[in-house]
Backbone as a printed PyTorch tensor [residue, N CA C, xyz], in Angstrom:
tensor([[[ -5.2920,  30.5820,  10.1630],
         [ -4.9840,  29.2610,  10.4600],
         [ -4.1850,  28.3320,   8.8970]],

        [[ -2.9630,  27.3120,   9.8520],
         [ -2.4380,  26.6540,   8.8170],
         [ -2.5100,  24.8270,   9.0280]],

        [[ -2.2980,  24.5660,   7.6530],
         [ -2.3790,  22.8690,   8.1340],
         [ -1.2920,  22.3100,   8.2490]],

        [[ -0.9150,  21.4620,   9.1130],
         [  0.0710,  20.3920,   8.6850],
         [  0.2090,  19.3820,   7.6540]],

        [[  1.3270,  18.9950,   6.8190],
         [  0.6360,  18.2520,   5.7300],
         [  2.2940,  17.3170,   6.0720]],

        [[  2.0020,  16.1700,   6.1430],
         [  2.6840,  15.1490,   6.3060],
         [  3.2760,  14.7690,   4.3560]],

        [[  4.2490,  14.6430,   3.9190],
         [  4.3890,  14.2320,   2.3970],
         [  5.6550,  13.0110,   2.5590]],

        [[  5.5860,  12.0750,   1.4890],
         [  6.5010,  11.3330,   1.7230],
         [  6.3340,  10.7710,   0.4580]],

        [[  8.1280,  10.5200,  -0.6120],
         [  8.3920,  10.0640,  -1.6220],
         [  7.6750,   8.8880,  -2.0740]],

        [[  7.5280,   8.4470,  -3.2860],
         [  7.0640,   7.0120,  -3.1920],
         [  8.5380,   6.1490,  -3.3490]],

        [[  9.6840,   6.5640,  -3.0360],
         [ 10.7000,   5.7310,  -3.2530],
         [ 10.4850,   6.1460,  -1.4660]],

        [[ 10.2370,   6.3030,  -0.8070],
         [ 10.1660,   5.8670,   0.1260],
         [  9.3290,   4.7350,   1.1070]],

        [[  8.5920,   4.4650,   0.1090],
         [  7.1680,   3.1890,   0.3380],
         [  7.6980,   2.2420,   0.0890]],

        [[  8.0400,   1.8220,   1.6100],
         [  8.3860,   0.2080,   1.4000],
         [  7.5700,  -0.9670,   1.9000]],

        [[  6.5950,  -0.1500,   2.7630],
         [  5.2670,  -1.0960,   3.5730],
         [  3.7170,  -0.7770,   3.0690]],

        [[  2.9940,  -1.8210,   3.0020],
         [  1.8960,  -1.7790,   2.7460],
         [  1.4680,  -2.2820,   4.3210]],

        [[  0.1530,  -1.2920,   4.7880],
         [ -0.6500,  -1.6050,   5.5950],
         [ -1.6980,  -1.9680,   5.1540]],

        [[ -2.0900,  -3.3240,   5.4180],
         [ -3.2430,  -4.0910,   5.1570],
         [ -4.7070,  -3.9180,   5.8250]],

        [[ -5.6420,  -3.9510,   6.1920],
         [ -7.0040,  -3.8850,   7.0600],
         [ -7.9300,  -4.7240,   6.4730]],

        [[ -8.4600,  -5.8520,   7.0940],
         [ -9.1640,  -6.6450,   6.7000],
         [-10.7080,  -6.1260,   6.9240]],

        [[-11.7410,  -6.2030,   5.8980],
         [-12.9490,  -5.9860,   5.9470],
         [-13.8040,  -7.3410,   6.0780]],

        [[-13.0310,  -8.3980,   5.4810],
         [-13.9260,  -9.5740,   5.3640],
         [-14.3080,  -9.7910,   7.2230]],

        [[-15.8450, -10.7400,   7.0280],
         [-16.2180, -11.5080,   7.9760],
         [-16.2070, -10.4090,   9.1550]],

        [[-16.2190,  -9.0070,   9.1920],
         [-16.4850,  -8.3830,   9.9500],
         [-14.7380,  -8.1300,  10.8730]],

        [[-13.6330,  -8.8310,  10.4820],
         [-12.4350,  -9.2120,  11.0410],
         [-12.4130,  -8.2620,  11.3120]],

        [[-11.7250,  -7.1250,  10.9920],
         [-10.9210,  -6.2570,  11.5620],
         [ -9.2200,  -5.9040,  11.7150]],

        [[ -9.0240,  -7.2000,  11.1460],
         [ -7.0200,  -7.3000,  11.8570],
         [ -6.6780,  -6.3950,  10.8220]],

        [[ -5.6690,  -6.2360,  10.8600],
         [ -4.4610,  -5.3230,  10.6570],
         [ -3.3350,  -5.9580,  10.0940]],

        [[ -2.9510,  -5.6430,   8.9920],
         [ -1.4150,  -6.5880,   9.2870],
         [ -0.6960,  -5.7710,   7.9210]],

        [[  0.7370,  -5.6920,   8.3890],
         [  1.6960,  -4.9200,   6.9920],
         [  2.5030,  -6.2220,   6.4090]],

        [[  2.6240,  -5.7340,   5.0710],
         [  3.8850,  -6.0660,   4.5430],
         [  4.2430,  -5.4210,   3.6670]],

        [[  6.1590,  -5.9880,   3.7240],
         [  6.4540,  -5.3210,   2.4060],
         [  6.0800,  -5.3430,   1.2740]],

        [[  6.4670,  -4.3370,   0.3310],
         [  5.7660,  -4.4210,  -0.9620],
         [  6.1890,  -5.8070,  -1.8070]],

        [[  7.2820,  -5.8940,  -1.7640],
         [  8.2060,  -7.0640,  -2.6010],
         [  7.3150,  -8.5200,  -1.9720]],

        [[  6.4270,  -8.5430,  -1.4660],
         [  5.5600,  -9.3030,  -0.6320],
         [  4.4000,  -9.6260,  -1.6590]],

        [[  4.3160,  -8.4140,  -1.8490],
         [  2.7410,  -8.3670,  -2.9180],
         [  3.1500,  -9.1750,  -4.1590]],

        [[  4.0930,  -9.6460,  -4.4820],
         [  4.6690, -10.0380,  -5.6390],
         [  4.5930, -11.5620,  -5.7570]],

        [[  5.2330, -11.9370,  -4.6440],
         [  5.2850, -13.3470,  -4.0040],
         [  3.9300, -14.3310,  -3.9650]],

        [[  3.3220, -13.1880,  -3.0050],
         [  2.1420, -14.4280,  -2.4600],
         [  0.8240, -14.4070,  -3.5680]],

        [[  0.3950, -15.2150,  -3.8400],
         [ -0.8710, -15.0900,  -4.5980],
         [ -1.5820, -15.9910,  -4.0040]],

        [[ -3.0090, -15.5950,  -3.7530],
         [ -3.7620, -14.7800,  -3.2730],
         [ -2.7370, -13.9580,  -1.7820]],

        [[ -2.7990, -13.1700,  -1.5410],
         [ -2.6430, -12.4960,  -0.3580],
         [ -3.8700, -12.8610,   0.2100]],

        [[ -2.9730, -13.4330,   2.2400],
         [ -4.6220, -14.0080,   2.7680],
         [ -4.5720, -12.9000,   4.3640]],

        [[ -5.2560, -12.5570,   4.5410],
         [ -5.5920, -12.1810,   6.3120],
         [ -4.8890, -13.5590,   7.0580]],

        [[ -3.9900, -12.9020,   7.9970],
         [ -3.4290, -13.9350,   8.5510],
         [ -4.3800, -14.2610,  10.2610]],

        [[ -5.5920, -13.3250,  10.0700],
         [ -6.5270, -13.6310,  11.4900],
         [ -7.5290, -14.3820,  10.9090]],

        [[ -8.0070, -13.9130,   9.7390],
         [ -9.7970, -14.9270,   9.4110],
         [ -9.1030, -15.9020,   8.0890]],

        [[ -8.2730, -15.9630,   7.2610],
         [ -7.8730, -16.7700,   6.7200],
         [ -8.7850, -16.0960,   5.1840]],

        [[ -9.4260, -15.0240,   5.1410],
         [ -9.9140, -14.8880,   4.0790],
         [ -8.6300, -14.4050,   2.7240]],

        [[ -9.2020, -14.6880,   1.2450],
         [ -8.1320, -14.5420,   0.8120],
         [ -8.5610, -13.6660,  -0.4320]],

        [[ -7.7150, -12.6390,  -0.9100],
         [ -7.8730, -11.9730,  -1.9070],
         [ -7.2810, -11.9110,  -3.3860]],

        [[ -7.5720, -11.8330,  -4.3820],
         [ -7.1480, -11.9550,  -5.7900],
         [ -6.9450, -13.2730,  -5.5550]],

        [[ -6.1280, -13.9770,  -6.8300],
         [ -5.8990, -15.0540,  -7.6070],
         [ -5.0040, -15.1360,  -8.6670]],

        [[ -4.2890, -16.2020,  -8.8270],
         [ -3.2190, -15.9020,  -9.8650],
         [ -3.3310, -14.6440, -11.3110]],

        [[ -4.6800, -14.5660, -11.7740],
         [ -4.7010, -13.7170, -12.9360],
         [ -5.2120, -12.4080, -12.7140]],

        [[ -5.9090, -12.9040, -11.2530],
         [ -6.8140, -11.3900, -11.0010],
         [ -6.7380, -10.5650,  -8.9280]],

        [[ -5.5810, -10.0940,  -8.9740],
         [ -4.7700,  -9.7430,  -7.7890],
         [ -4.1940,  -8.1900,  -8.0040]],

        [[ -5.6210,  -7.5520,  -7.3190],
         [ -5.2600,  -5.7960,  -7.1440],
         [ -4.3320,  -5.7030,  -6.6190]],

        [[ -3.6720,  -6.1580,  -5.7100],
         [ -2.8900,  -6.0240,  -4.8990],
         [ -1.2360,  -6.2030,  -5.1180]],

        [[ -1.3280,  -7.1920,  -6.4500],
         [  0.1460,  -7.4700,  -7.2270],
         [  0.1170,  -6.3770,  -8.1250]],

        [[ -1.1990,  -6.2250,  -8.5370],
         [ -1.2340,  -4.8870,  -9.8640],
         [ -0.8440,  -3.4610,  -9.0400]],

        [[ -1.0960,  -3.3010,  -7.9730],
         [ -0.2580,  -2.2490,  -7.1570],
         [  0.9540,  -2.0800,  -7.3080]],

        [[  1.7280,  -3.2670,  -6.6650],
         [  2.8820,  -3.5670,  -6.6480],
         [  3.5690,  -3.3950,  -7.9430]],

        [[  3.1930,  -3.5890,  -9.1980],
         [  3.6220,  -3.4370, -10.6470],
         [  3.9320,  -1.9600, -10.8580]],

        [[  2.2420,  -1.2140, -10.4460],
         [  2.8250,  -0.1970, -10.6030],
         [  3.2520,   0.8860,  -9.9980]],

        [[  3.1920,   0.8040,  -8.5450],
         [  4.4900,   0.9310,  -8.0060],
         [  6.0410,   0.9630,  -8.3100]],

        [[  6.1300,  -0.3290,  -8.7630],
         [  7.8470,  -0.8950,  -9.1810],
         [  7.8060,  -0.0610, -10.4170]],

        [[  6.8780,   0.1700, -11.9350],
         [  7.0720,   0.7880, -12.1980],
         [  7.6250,   2.2330, -12.2750]],

        [[  6.6410,   2.5810, -11.6670],
         [  6.7820,   4.8580, -11.3510],
         [  8.0790,   4.8170, -10.7460]],

        [[  8.5230,   3.5160,  -9.8260],
         [  9.8120,   3.5070,  -9.1130],
         [ 10.9920,   3.5640,  -9.8880]],

        [[ 10.8410,   2.8580, -10.9990],
         [ 11.7640,   3.1940, -11.9100],
         [ 12.1670,   4.3060, -13.0450]],

        [[ 11.2370,   5.3820, -13.2230],
         [ 11.1940,   6.4450, -13.4430],
         [ 11.7490,   7.1180, -12.8650]],

        [[ 11.8780,   7.2710, -11.4030],
         [ 12.7160,   8.1460, -10.6260],
         [ 13.7670,   9.5250, -11.8370]],

        [[ 14.6140,   8.9450, -12.3210],
         [ 15.2580,   9.7060, -13.1000],
         [ 14.7970,  10.7780, -14.4770]],

        [[ 13.4940,  10.4880, -14.5700],
         [ 12.3550,  11.1490, -14.8550],
         [ 11.7570,  11.6790, -14.0790]],

        [[ 11.2420,  11.4800, -13.0030],
         [ 10.5780,  12.2610, -11.8170],
         [ 10.0380,  11.5430, -10.5880]],

        [[  9.5530,  12.0840,  -9.5880],
         [  9.3600,  11.1550,  -8.3760],
         [  8.0900,  11.8950,  -8.0770]],

        [[  7.0620,  10.6220,  -7.4070],
         [  6.0610,  11.1350,  -7.4010],
         [  5.7900,  11.0970,  -5.4840]],

        [[  5.4520,  12.2080,  -5.4070],
         [  5.4120,  12.4770,  -3.5740],
         [  3.9260,  12.3590,  -3.2190]],

        [[  3.2940,  11.7070,  -2.2040],
         [  2.4080,  11.8930,  -1.6710],
         [  2.1600,  12.0040,  -0.3160]],

        [[  1.0800,  13.1710,  -0.1710],
         [  0.9010,  14.4330,   0.4060],
         [ -0.9440,  14.1410,   1.5200]],

        [[ -0.5950,  13.8860,   2.7140],
         [ -1.7960,  13.5040,   3.8910],
         [ -2.1040,  15.0780,   4.2040]],

        [[ -3.3850,  15.5500,   4.4460],
         [ -3.1560,  16.4720,   5.2000],
         [ -3.3610,  16.0850,   6.8900]],

        [[ -3.0620,  16.6660,   7.4050],
         [ -2.6890,  17.4190,   9.1110],
         [ -3.8970,  17.7930,   9.8920]],

        [[ -3.3580,  17.5780,  10.9290],
         [ -4.5360,  18.9890,  11.6700],
         [ -4.0110,  20.5140,  11.2750]],

        [[ -5.1980,  20.8210,  11.6360],
         [ -5.0360,  22.8860,  11.5920],
         [ -4.1070,  22.8940,  12.7430]],

        [[ -3.6900,  24.2080,  12.2300],
         [ -2.8650,  24.7510,  13.6770],
         [ -3.2610,  26.2250,  13.5540]],

        [[ -3.4870,  26.8800,  14.3050],
         [ -4.2110,  27.7030,  14.9980],
         [ -2.5110,  29.2790,  14.7800]]])
C-alpha cells in the first residue's frame, strides 16, 4: 500500500483558514496572509472573539515568520507535506 501525499511550497501559501474555538462558536473564516499584518487583534466575524493585541498577537507573529522565510527563497524553500489516504 502507498499513501497519497499533498505538498505545497511556502511561496504558494496565500491564505489562512481560522477555526474559532471560542465560546463553542465553530466559525470558520479565511484571511489573506497580508491581513494578519493589518488587523490587530484578529476578530472572529461570527462571535467577535479577539485574539492577540498590539504587542502579543501570535497570528501576526506567524505572518512575520512566513514573510522572513519567503524572503530567503534564493537560498532555500520550505515545502509542507500532508499525508493523504492510503491506496491499495
